[in-house]
C-alpha positions, -999 to +999 in steps of 0.1 A: +002+001+002+027+026+010+065+027-001+090+050+012+122+044-007+152+066+007+133+099+016+144+132+032+132+164+032+153+197+039+147+231+058+175+248+037+208+231+053+189+220+082+176+182+075+142+177+089+141+139+081+159+112+064+165+086+052+138+073+059+126+037+040+091+021+051+067+001+037+029-007+047+007-033+039-033-027+030-055-029+062-024-027+086-029-002+110+008+015+122+020+040+149+052+059+139+068+069+172+096+092+181+093+125+207+084+158+201+106+174+162+118+137+156+101+138+120+066+122+126+047+151+115+068+159+078+069+124+069+029+123+074+027+158+056+047+142+027+025+112+028-011+135+024+013+159-004+012+185+016+043+188+018+072+180-010+101+158-004+137+172-011+146+139-025+137+098-022+104+087-030+070+078-022+045+053-034+007+053-021-012+028-042+017+021-066+014+067-073+043+085-063+035+116-048+051+142-061+048+126-100+010+124-093-008+145-063-037+151-068-046+109-076-023+103-043-055+131-030-082+107-039-069+078-018-057+093+012-076+110+039-057+136+064-064+150+098-032+168+112-027+177+144-048+207+139-086+191+130-090+216+093-124+225+107-149+258+100-168+263+134-197+284+120-204+250+104-229+225+114-214+192+117-237+175+089-234+204+068-196+205+072-188+168+061-214+177+031-190+203+022-160+178+026-178+152+005-177+175-026-146+189-023-135+154-022-150+144-054-182+123-035-209+120-059-235+145-056-264+113-051-241+097-022-233+129-005-259+122+018-253+088+024-219+091+034-225+119+057-246+097+074-222+066+076-193+088+089-213+103+115-227+066+124-192+054+128-180+085+148-209+085+170-215+123+156-253+115+145-269+134+175-245+163+163-257+169+131-270+202+133-247+212+158-223+242+148-185+226+151-181+256+177-201+245+204-188+208+203-164+202+227-125+193+225-133+151+218-164+157+190-141+181+174-114+155+170-141+130+160-156+154+128-119+159+120-114+123+118-153+120+098-141+145+072-108+127+069-128+095+055-159+111+037-143+100+005-141+063+019-096+064+013-075+035+009-051+056+037-054+072+063-035+093+087-035+104+117-018+132+131-016+130+170-055+121+171-061+118+209-040+156+220-062+169+245-082+145+253-096+134+283-090+099+296-125+088+286-123+104+255-084+088+248-107+051+250-131+064+225-109+074+197-089+045+207-117+024+195-126+046+167-091+045+155-090+006+156-123+002+135-112+020+110-082-006+103-087-032+074-114-014+056-083+013+056-049+011+059-039+039+091-013+057+095-012+071+139+017+095+149+023+098+181+045+106+210+019+090+239+033+052+240+000+037+258-018+045+226+006+037+197+005+000+219-033+001+227-040+007+190-016-001+164-006-035+148+029-021+142+052+002+156+082+024+139+097+041+161+113+073+147+143+090+154+164+125+140+147+120+111+148+080+106+136+052+114+153+031+141+129-001+147+099-016+131+079-041+148+047-053+174+057-043+208+063-077+215+086-083+191+105-046+197+106-055+238+125-093+230+150-075+205+160-048+227+156-055+263+172-090+250+142-114+267+112-105+289+104-093+321+083-104+340+067-090+378+067-113+408+052-116+443+058-143+465+050-148+502+075-168+522+053-179+551+067-195+580+103-176+572+116-146+592+109-114+573+147-113+568+151-143+551+120-140+532+140-122+504+168-141+500+149-173+501+126-166+476+158-147+453+172-180+448+146-199+436+138-177+411+178-177+398+174-210+401+147-215+374+165-222+339+168-191+313+163-167+334+195-137+334+185-115+367+167-112+395+155-074+405+140-065+436+109-044+432+083-025+455+057-044+470+021-033+468+011-063+490+011-057+525+029-089+552+067-087+561+068-122+548+059-106+513+085-096+484+078-087+450+107-092+419+115-082+384+126-112+366+144-113+331+148-143+312+157-152+278+121-158+268+090-165+288+095-181+318+060-178+336+052-220+332+085-228+355+087-199+373+048-213+389+061-250+392+097-236+409+082-216+429+048-239+441+073-264+448+099-248+470+069-239+491+063-207+488+033-187+471+023-172+446+003-142+449+008-114+415+024-130+386+024-111+350+047-093+321+062-056+331+039-031+324+062-004+312+082-029+283+074-004+254+089+032+277+118+012+282+125+005+245+112+040+236+136+053+265+170+034+247+159+039+208+140+073+208+149+087+236+167+130+237+171+137+197+209+145+189+217+176+172+225+163+141+202+181+117+231+187+089+251+144+101+236+134+067+250+143+027+218+163+010+207+144-022+192+151-056+164+174-044+125+158-051+110+189-053+111+231-045+130+236-012+126+266+013+144+292+022+171+282+048+154+286+080+118+288+065+088+272+069+079+253+026+045+263+020+020+233+015+020+221-020-016+227-027-035+215+006-048+179+017-073+169+041 
C-alpha cells in the first residue's frame, strides 16, 4: 500500500527527515512513535501531499506523490494535528461540504455523511455548530472529514492530543474500527496509545526509522528477552530471610538471567516482589518452581512499562545532528534556509 524509499526533507541546510524507508501493507494500523521534533509530522505531510520531499520517493497505492499528487490525495484521508474545521458550520453541513470537495458524487453525499456520522458517533450532533462541540467531538469530526470519501489510506497526526481519559478510550476504539477497511497511520509520542491501538510500531528518531515491529518484538529484541513481575509470600520464614529465600528460587530457574527486587504493593513482612529477566517466557517454569519450593504466588505478570523502556532506549533525547547526512538530490522545491515550506496544494 505504501512504499517509502530513501526519503529526505531539508529546510535550507537543516535535515528534518531522512534517510527514511518503510513499507506498510493494506489494512494495517501502523503507529509512528517518536519524541517531539523527531520528524513524524513532516513524514505525514509528505504522505498526504501537503509537503514536497527533497529526495527519495513515496508511493501510495503504486502512485508517486510528486508525479501525481492529485491522484494520491483521492486515496488519502488526512487529519492534521489541528483539525481543519469551520466553527460556524453545522456538523452535517461541514461533512457534506468536505464530501463535495473530495469528489463524492452528489447523489452519494447524504449517504456518506450518515455513514461517517454513525461510525464516529456524531449522528446526534448533526445539526450542532462545530464551535459548540467539545474538543473530543471536534476530533471525531476531524476524522469524519478524513474518511468521508472512503480513502484507502487514513493519516492521523496526534489524534488523541488534548483528550481526557474517557475520550482517549473512545478515540482508541474509533481508530481500531478504521483498520481493515482502511490502511491507517497514527503518529503519537504517547506510548500507551501506540501500543493499544496499532498493529505495528515504527520508532522514529532524528528523522530516521530506528526500529520496526510489534511491542512484543521490540521488547524481546531490544530488552534482550522478557521481564516478569512476581510477588511471593514465604510462609513461616522470618521477615529478614524471605527475600533471600525467594530470590534464590527464582534465580535457579533455567533461562532466568537476572532477578531484581521491586517495590511490593502487597502487605506483609513475608511478602516480596521481584522483576525477573529471562531469555524467553519462563512463567510456566516459574510457577512450578515457586509452588515446589513451598512459596505462595500472589502476582505474576509481564512488566507493564516494556514499551517505555524500548522507547527511551531508541528514541530518547534527540541529538543535534541536523546536518549530519549528505544532502540528496532534490525531489521538489525547497524553502529558503530557516523558512517554512508552503503547503503543496493542501491535503485533508
